[in-house]
Every structure is written in structure tokens, then in C-alpha cells.
N, C-alpha and C positions, 0 to 999 in steps of 0.2 A: 134583496138588493137595496131597498129603501133603508133598512136598518143599517146596512153597510155604509151608505152615503151619509146618513145622519150622524153616524159615529165619526166620520171624517170631518164633516162640517162643524159639529159641536166641539170636537177636539181643537180644530184650528181657531175657533172663536175664543176658546179659553186660553189656549197656549200661545197662539200667534199674537193676540192683542197684548199679552204681557211682554213678549220679546220686543214688539215695536215700542212699547211704552218705556222699556228700560234703556233704549238707545237715544231717546229724545234729550236727556240732559247733557250730552256730549257733543263737542265740535267734531267735524270730520277729521281734524288733525289728530284727535285723541285715539284713533283706531290704528292698529299696527298694520293693517292691510287697507288697500283702497276701499273707500266707503261703499261703492257699488258692489264690490266683490263680497263685502261682509253682509250686505242686505240679501244678496242672492244666496249666499251660503246659509243664512238663517231661514230663508224661505224654503229652501230644500230640505233642511233639517226638520223644520216643522211639518212639512208635507210627508216626509218619511215616517216620522213618529205618528202622525195622524193615520196613515195607511196601516202601520203595524198595530196601532191601537184598535182599529176597526177589525183587523184580522184576529187579534187576541180575543176581543170581545165576542165575535161571532163563532170562533172555533172552540174557545175554552169556556168562557163565562156563561154562555147560554146553556151549557149542559150541566152547570153547577147550581147549587142553592143560591137564592138571591143574596143572602148575607155574604157568602163567599165571593160572589161576583162583584159586590161593592168593594171588598177588600182588593180584588184584582184591579178594579178601575182606579182606585185611589193610589195603590202601590205603583201602578204604571205611570200615573201622573207625577207621582213623586220622583220616580227615576228620571223622567223627562225633564223635570225642573232641575235636578242635580246635574244632568248632562249640560243643560243650557248654562247653569251657573259656572261650570268649569270652563266651557267655551267662552263665556262672557269675560271671565277673569283673564283668559289668554288673549282676548281680542282687544280689550281696552287698556290703554297705557297711562293710567293715572294711579294715584295711591290706592291701596287696597281698601282702606277705610271708606273712601268715596265710592268705590264700587259696591261695597257692602251696603252702604246707605241707599243707593239706587235700587239694589235688589230687594232690600227690605220694603221700600216704598212701593215697588212693583208688586210684591207679595200682598201688601195691604190692599192694593186695588183688586187683586184677584180674590182675596178673602171677602171683601165687601160684596163683590159680584156673586160669589158663591152663597153668601149668607142671604142676600136679597132673593136669589132664585129659590133657595130652600125655604124662605119665609112665605113666598107666594105659591110655590108648587103644590103644597098639601091642599090648598084651596081649589085647585084645578084638577088634581089627579087623585085617583083612589089607589089604595095600597096594592090591590092585585093587578093594576095596570102597568106597574113599573117592572118591566122585564128587560130593559136596555138602559145604558147611561144617558142617552139623549132622545127620549120619546118626543113626538112632535110638539107637545105643549111645553115641555121643558126646554127644547131647543128654541122655541119661540121666545120664551122667557129670557134665555141667555142672549138672544139677538136684541131684544128690547132693552135689557139692562145694559148691555154693552153700548148700544147706541146712545143711552142716556149718560153713562158714566165715562166712557172712553174720551170724548171731547174735553170734558172738564179735567180729567186726569192728565191728558196730553198737555193741555194749557198750563196746568200746575207744574208739570215737569219742565216745560220750556221756559216759562215766565217766573216760576218761583224757585224750583230746585237748581236749575242750570246756573243762574247767577250766584247762588250761594256756593255751589261746588267750585266755581271759578275763583271765588274770593277767599274762602276759608282756608286756613292752614291746619294740616292734620294734627300737629303738636298741641293745638288748643282744644281738641275734641276727643282725644283717645280715651281718657280716663272715664268720662261720663258715657261715652259711646259703649264701652264694655258693659256697663250696668244696664243701660236701656236695651241693648241688644240681647242680654241674658233674659230680661223680662219678655222680650218679644219672642225669643226661642221657646220659652215656656208656654206662651199663648198659642203659638202655632202648633206646638206638639199636642197641646190639649185639644185644639180644633181637629187636628188629623185623627186623634184618638176618637172623638165624638163621631166624626164622619165615617170612620172605618167600623166602629163597633155598634153604632145605633142602627136601627131598622129605618131606612130612608123613607119608608112609606108611612110611618107613624107621624101624623100631622101635628099632634099636640107637642111633640118633642121640640121641633124646630120653631113652632109658634111661641113657645116659652123661652127657648134658649137664645134665639137670634137677637132680640133686642139688647140683652146684656152683653152679648158678644160684640155687637156693633158699637155699644157704648165703650167697651174696653178698647177696641181698636181706635175709636176716636180719641180716647185718652192717650193711647200710645203715640198716635200721630201728633198730638199736641206736644208730647214729650220730645219727639224728634224735631219739631219746629222750634221749641225752646232751645234745644241743643244747638241748632243752626245759629240762632240769634246770639246765644251765649258765646259760641266760637267766634262770630264776627266782632262782638263787643270786645272780647279779649284781645283779638288781633288789632283792632283800632286803638285800644288803650295802649297796647305795646308800641304801636306806631307813633302815637302822640307822645308817649314817654321818650321814645327814641328821638323824636323831633325836638322836644324840649331840651334834651341833653345836648343835641347838636347845636341848637340855638345858643345855649349857654357856652359851648366851646367856641362858637362863632363870636360871641360878645367878648370872650377873653382874648381870642385871636385878634380881633379888630382893635381892642383896647391896647394890646401889646404892640401892634403895629403903629398906632398913634403915638404911643410913648417912644418908640424907636425913631419915629419921624421927628418928634420934638427934640430928642437926643442928638439926631443928625444935624438939625438946624443949630443946636447949641454948639456942636463940635465943628460946624462949618467954618467959624471964624479962626479956629485953631488950624484947620486944614489950609485955609487961605494964608494964614501967617506962615505956615511951614513952606508952602509954595513960594511965597515972597522971599523967604529966607534963602531957599535954594536958588532962586532966580538971581538974587543979589550976589551970590557966590559964584554964579556962572556954572552951576552944576546942572546942565541941561538934561543929561541922561537920567540922573536921579530924580529931577523934577518930572520928567515924562513918566517914569515908572510910578512915582507917587501919584500923579494925576490919574494914570490909568487905574490904579487901585481905588481911588475915590470915586471915579466915574462908574467902575464896576459895582461898587457898593450901591451907588444911586440907582444904576440901571436895574440891578437885582431887586431893589426895593420897589421900583416902579412896576416891574413886570408881575409883581404879586397882586396887583389890582386887575381883575379880569373883565369886569363889567360894572356898569353904574347901579345895577340892582344890588342893594346892600345885602339882602338875604342870600341871594345866589352867589355873590361874590364870597361871602363868608364860608358857604358850603365848599366852593372850589378851593379856597385858601386852606381849609382844614384837610380835605382829602388829597390835594396836590402836595401838601406838606407831609402827610403819611407816605405818599408814593416816593417823594424825594428821599425820605429816610430809608425806604426799601430799595433805593437805587433803580427806580422805575422812571423812565423819561415821560414827561407829560407835555402834550401839545394842546393848548387851550386856545380856542377861537370862539369867543362868546360875545355877541352884540345884543344886549338886553337892557332896557331901561326899567321903569316900574311896570309891574305886571299885576293883573287882577287875579293872581294865583297865590293862595296862602303859603307862607313859609313852610308850614308843615307838609303841604303837598309838593313843594319844590324839593324838600328834603327827601320825601319818598322817591321822587323821580331821579334826581341827580345823586342823592346819597346812596340809594340801593345800587344804582348802576356803577358808581365809582367804587363802592365797597366790593361788589362782585368783581369788577375789573382788577382791583388790587389783589384780591384773593387768587384770581386766575393767573396773574402775572407772577405771584410768588411760586406757583407750581410748575412754571415752565422754565426750561433750561436755555431756550433760545433768547433772541433779543426781546427785552421787555419794555413795552411802551403802551401808553394810553393816549388816545386822541379824543378830545371833546370839542364838538361843534354845536353851536346853538344860535338861533337868531329868530327874528320876526319876519314871516313872509305871509303877506296878505292877511294879517290879523291873526295868524297862527304862530304859536311857539313851536319851532321845529327843532328837534334834538337828535344828534347822532353821536353815540359814544362807542368807540371801537378799542379793542385791546387784544394783545397776543394771549394765547392760552395754551394749556398742555394738550397732549395728543389724545387724552382719554375722551371718548365720546360723551357729549353732554346732552344727548337727545334721548327721549323716552324709548324711542324705537331706533335701535342701531342701524336698521336697514333703510331708514328714511333718508331721502336724498338730501346731502348737505348743500349749502349755498342758497337755500330758499328762506325767505322771511316768513316766520311762522309765529303763532300766538304763544303765550307763556306755557300753555298746557303741553306743548310739544317737547319741552325741556325738563330735565329732572334736576333736583337739588344735589349738591355735593355734600350738604350738611345733614346730619342725622335728624330725622323728624321734619325736614323741610327747611325753609328759611331762605331760599334763594332770592326771593323778593321780586321775581319777574311778574308774578301775578299781582302784587301790590302796585307795581308800575303801570301794568295794563289797566287795572281798575281805576287808578287815579287819572290816567289819561282819558278813559271813557267818561269819567265824572265830569270832565270839561269838554265833552263832545268830541273827543279825539280817539286815538288808538295807539297801541304799541305793538311792534313786531320785532322779532329777534332772529338772528341768523348766525349759524355756526359754519364757517368755511373750514372743512376738514383738510383741505389741501394746503392752505396758507396758515392754518391754525390761528385764525382770527375770529373773535366773537364780536358781533355788532348789535347794538340796540338802536332802533329807529322809533322815535316817539313824536307825535304831533298832537296838539291840543289847542283849544281857543285860548288866546291870551287874555280875553275878557269874557266873563260868563254871560 
């Protein structure tokens, strides 16, 4: 009975800790099912696998040679990992590359734990005493190593990996990720081969092999960390380049507007002369029509100035101009003066939102409109941008309730390889102590972005 219980507890320490660790980098909204149901489901799955493992070990492995028993232990653990991997991919609703990254980092944690236990166990156990996968001293080692490693690994997943996953875009990581993943697969295959074919009781083997294996996994971890940083740098450089292009377009648009205003002033004397000529001839109807035309031109010109913030006004001018060319009605109500927010960040917020809105309006056959509202409330810049959109579901989980304001991770990109920009908007808002939430109303076919952030850092 003691061996039976130790097998269950040991398996849960190895298997259960990895499951918990893999869930830390994701928000609750990233799960296809309610978060509590997912946790309960994984707990049940781990318990069932632990019970079956103990039964397999006690019924089959105990009557076989030690070497064959080790093969059974490791093979069963590999099957359990594969089953968890499949369920993990079906449970989480983010890009597959991000899920693979989390699984790989979780495997790193398990490998380090396994290597540390195998490094110290030969010093505490004799070869002939190993007749089960989790003898008392081995189980104690797993408990001690888990208590030492798990808190640090959990903190790393929450504070290190989670922000990176929320910010990076898959298109900036795919090529390098394939290469590093291939090297990781070779490493793990080699480790499984050593663990399955070597005699686990030979102390000198693990004493010599563990240090270089730990060094190799540290190097692989460094590669993944560099991969994260490189993906972020590429994304930010792309955003800065896009912001620079937008600023150039803004400058050209503003310059063109100023030239048109000067031309209007120059032409005003001719308009006044024409009105005076019609008045002298008593052509009141013609004069009224001519005056309405001139006032219309002046009114149209004046309405193109949306706010006193030059950078934001330029962004609105640019995108509303595109929307007008697409026959999309724009309702703009913006009250902003100078802000302590960089033009690049304003471009990320308004540019991404308006670009998405225009793309969504192009796809819909119903009435097409975009409504932009922004202003300062209590020192905060509050933004709401709504638009009509097509009927196709925009959410990662089609079964998720519509009409709720959710983070960027709850929505999927319409573009190949990503590029929806919601994550960039969310990240920029958090940079200024704020946040961004998004809502898809499936009944009204309206998409809304709500953003708030500090107007002064």
C-alpha cells in the first residue's frame, strides 16, 4: 500500500506541477471554457493518470526486470505528457506558436527538476534499493526540489513570460522559433533516450552527465529569451516605422490644408466680388445659391479640424479621409489639447483602432459608419471607437458570450500571421497606467474599443 501511495504522490508532484505552471502565462479569458472548469478538469485528469500509473507500476513493472520497469515508467510519463499537450492546445485560444513556447518552457522546468533529482539521488540511494519509481528518499528529493524550483518558475511565468506573450506578434517569431524548437526537440529526445536506456542505479553516470545537460538547457533557455526580445524589438521597430510614416502623412496633410486655406483667402475677394455683382443685378436666387456653395466649402474645411492637439488632429484627418474615400460615414467628437503622450503612442492607439474599423467596414454590407469619441476626464484620456462590422465572429472562442468588454487576447486577427493591433493598443494603454478592452456585439454587428490612460505620465 505504501508503494501504491508513493507512486500516486510522486506522479502528481511531477505531472501536476507542470500542468499548473503551463497555465500561469494566460489570462482567464484565453480559455475556451470557464477557468474553474478547466482547473477542475486538469486536476481530475492528473489524478486519474496518477492512479493508473500506480496500478501499472505495481501490477506490471514490479514483476519485470528493473531496466524494463524504467522503460515502462518513462513511457507512461511520455504518454501522459502527450495527452496533456493535446488537451492544452484545445483548451487555450491563442496562437499555436505561443502555446508551444509555454509547453517548451514547462518541459524545461520538468527537465531541470528531473536532472537535479538524478544528480543527488545516487548519493543517497544504492543500486539494489531502487525497485520502484518513487522510493521514500527519491520522493523526498522531488518534494524538496519542487519546493525550491516551483515558486521561482511560477514567478517567471507570471512576471516574465506572460507580458511577452501578450505583446509579441507571431509573425516576428516564426522563423527563428522553428530552428530553436528543432534543437530543443533533439535535446529532449536525447534526454529521454538516456533516461530510458541507462541503468538508473549507476551513480557515476548521472554525476557526470547532469552538469553538461543543465548547462545545455540553460543555453536553450537563453536562446528562447533572446527570441522573445528579438520579437519585441522587431514589433516595436515596425510600430515606430509605421508611426514615422503616419507623421509624414500628417505633415503633408496639414501642409496641404494650410495651402488650401491660403488659397481660399486669396479667392475670397473674387467670391465677394461675384456676390456683389449678383446683388447689383438683383439676382437674389443666384446669389443665394452661390453663397450656399461658398459657405459649404468653408464649413467643410472647418469641420476637418477635430481637436487642438496637432498630432491627434493629423491622425484623425488622415484616417477620416480614407474612410470618406471608402464611403464610410465618420462621427468624430474629440476634445483634447496638448497631451503628455508621444505622437507614436497616439498613432498606435488611434491609428490601429481606425485602421481596423475601416477594414471591418469594408467587409460589411450593412450601413457603414465609424464613431470616434475622446476627451479628458479626471486627468485621464478616455477613448471609445465604434464601428459596424461583418457577421463573421471575431472572437477566439465562438462560444464566448458576445457583448462583454474583453482583453485583446479574446479576439483573433483577420490577417494572416496576426496584425490586428489590439494587443499593441492594450500594451500602449498599460504603458501609461491604463487599459484597453474590446467588445463585439454579435446582435447589432458593432465592434467597440474602449481605452483609458493617464494623460500625463
